[in-house]
N, C-alpha and C positions, 0 to 999 in steps of 0.2 A: 590440505584443509582449506575450506572456503572461508571467505571473509565472515559470513554469517556464523559458521561454526567456531571461528576464532573469537568472535564477540561473545558467543554463548559460553565458551570455556572461560574467558576472562570474567564474565558476569558471575559464573558459579564459583570459580576457583579463587578469584582475587577480590570478589565483592565490588566490582566496578558498577557504575550506574547501568541499569538495564535499559535506559532510554534509547541508546544507540542500537543495542541489540534488537529491541522491539521495532524500531523504525526500519531497520534493514529487513527484519523478518516479514513485516507487513508488505514489503514491496518485492520480496524474493519468491521464486517458485518453491513450494514445499509439497510434500507428498503424504498420502494416506493410503492404507490398504483398503481395497474394495472387496466386498463379499460376493460380488456377482461372478458368474461363470467366466473362466478365462476366455479371452478373445483368441480366435483361431490364428495360429501363426505368430502369436506374440506381437501383433501389429499395434502401433500407436493409433488411437482413435479419438477424434474430437467429438465430444458429447454436445447435444443440444441443450439449451438453457432449461428445457422442461424435463430433461432426463432425471429420473429418480436414482439416487446413489445410496447404496447400502454400505456403510463403512464398518470395517472390522473393529470390534471393541477388545480391550484388554481388561484385566482385573487386578486391582491392587491387593496387597496382603490382607487388608481389612475388608475385602469384598466389594469395594467401590469400583464401579465400571469407569473406564476412561477410553478416549479415542487417542491412539498413538499417532503422532505427526512427526515427520522426518524432514530434516534439513537437506538431505541429499539421498540419492538412490543407494549410495554406499551404506548409509545408516539404516535405510529400509531393509537392505539385504541381511543385516544382522538379526532381524526379527522373524525371518521366514526360513523354512527348510523345504519348501515345495513351491512350484510355480503359482503365483497369485496375481490377480489384477491389482493395479494401483492407479490412483488419480493424482494429477499434479495441477496446482493452481496457485495464484498469488496468495501470500499469507493473509492479506486482508480478507479476501473472499473465503478462505478456508476457516478463519476464526469466526466469521459471520455464520458460516454453515454449522459450526459445532458449538456456538456460543452458549447453549443451554446445558452443556455437559462438561465433565472434567476432561482435561487434555494433558497428555504427557509428551513433551517434545524430546525426541531421541531417547526412548525408554531403555535401550540397551547400551547407552553411553554413560560413562561415569559423570558426565556433565549434563545429564538430562534434567529437565525441570517440569514441575507439575503446576498447571494453571487451573484454578477453579472457575466456575462460571462468573463469579464476582471479579476475579482477576481479568478475565477476558473482557468483561464489560468496561472495566476501568481503562484497559489498553485502547479499546475502540473509542471510548469517549475522549481520552487524552489526545489521540492522534487524529481524530476526526477533523477533516477539513470541510469547511462549508462554503457555499457559494457566497460571493461578496455582494452586499447591497449597500446603497448609500441613501440615507434619508434625504428627502427632497430639499430641505433647507440647509443641508450640511455643506459648507464651503470647503472645497478640496483643491489641491494642486496635483497635477499629473505630469510626470516627466520621466526622463531616463535616470538611472542610478549613476552617481559619480564613480563608484567602484563596481565594476561588472561582477555579478555573483556567478562566476563561471561554473563552480562545482554544483551549485544548486541547479543551474540550467541543464547541466549534463545529466544529472540523475533524473530530472523530470523528462528530458528528451528520451531517455532509455525506457521509461514507462510508456510514454506516448507512442514510441516506435513499435511497441508490441500490440497496439490497438489500431486497426485500420480505420476506425470511425473518426479518429482525430486527424484533421486536415492541416491546421496551422495553430501555432501558439505565439502570442506576443506578451512581452513582459514590460511592466512600467512600475515606477514608484509613485504611490499615492500618499499624500500628506494631508491629514485632517487639520485645517487651519485653526480650528477651535482648540483641539486637544494636543496638536502636534504629534499625534500618533502616526507612525510610518508603516505602511503596508506595501509589501511587494505583491502586486496583483498580476495574475496570469490570465489573459483572455484567450479562451480556447474556441476554435471554430470547428464544428463537427460536420461530417457529411450530412447532406440534406435528409432530414427525417431520422437521424441516427444519434441524437443527443444522448450522451451517457455520462451525466455528471458524477456518477459513482466513482469514476476514475480519478476525480479530484482527491478523494480520500487516499487512494493508493499512491498517487503522485505526492501528496502532502506528507505522507508517512516517509516516503523515500527521501524527501527533501529536508525533513526535520533537522538532521544534524548540521545542515549547511545554511540555515537561515541566519543572516547576520544579526548580531546582538542588537536589541532595541527595535527589531522589526517584526512584523507579523507576515504571514503568507496566506493569501486568499486567491480564489479562482472565480472567474466569471465566464459564462457562456456568451460568445459573440452574438449580439442581437442588434439589428439595424435600428431598433427603436430605443436602444439603451445608450445614452450619451457617454457613459463611462467606458463601456467596452469599445464603442466607436472611436473614442479618443485614444485608448490604449493601442488599438490597431493602427491608427494613423500616425501617432507620435511615439509609440513604444518600440521596443526591440523585438523584431520578429526572429525568434531563435529556433523555431522548429517548423519544418515543412515536410509533410509526408512524401 
């Protein structure tokens, strides 16, 4: 049983907080059945961003249509009795793709859960990470953290390692001198012409359970004209290099 499936079981069976389950779900690879013709030879194929995907729907007892999503290929196999195509992508992207319909995660498991479009919108809003901005007149202090957030860095590194567009990442602590709010800010340098700030949401979701109490987590794209990102690169902790 994977970590994701154990969290799902605990969430359903023991009534634990779903926050950690959803955080891991959004940064894990999940699967859905595709209604397209099977690929010859059962080969794995990487789809272009413009490729249209037709997902297989299920139907609840009351006639409501839903998209089944699976936390593993083992769970997916429980729902088919013939060869079918399937797609795999990170949970964040999958939920965005199906956000306007009902979803059932692991429909043939005793620990399956139903998500309405409203549920999905709440999850996306709750875990959404945004790019960090500083108002011009806001006095801030930027430096390294006294206690290294090792687990947070490790999960963010795992997300970045899956995307060749990410070149480097630096981490620093930013303190707003007026409010004393503390933000862990990660400055990300992308390959030239390949900025992909959407990955901040995926990385933020994965890191959510590991953010130290009393801190926020933000991301910023490295930009030579941005003093904050330049300072983080020069004075912060370079924790990821492709």
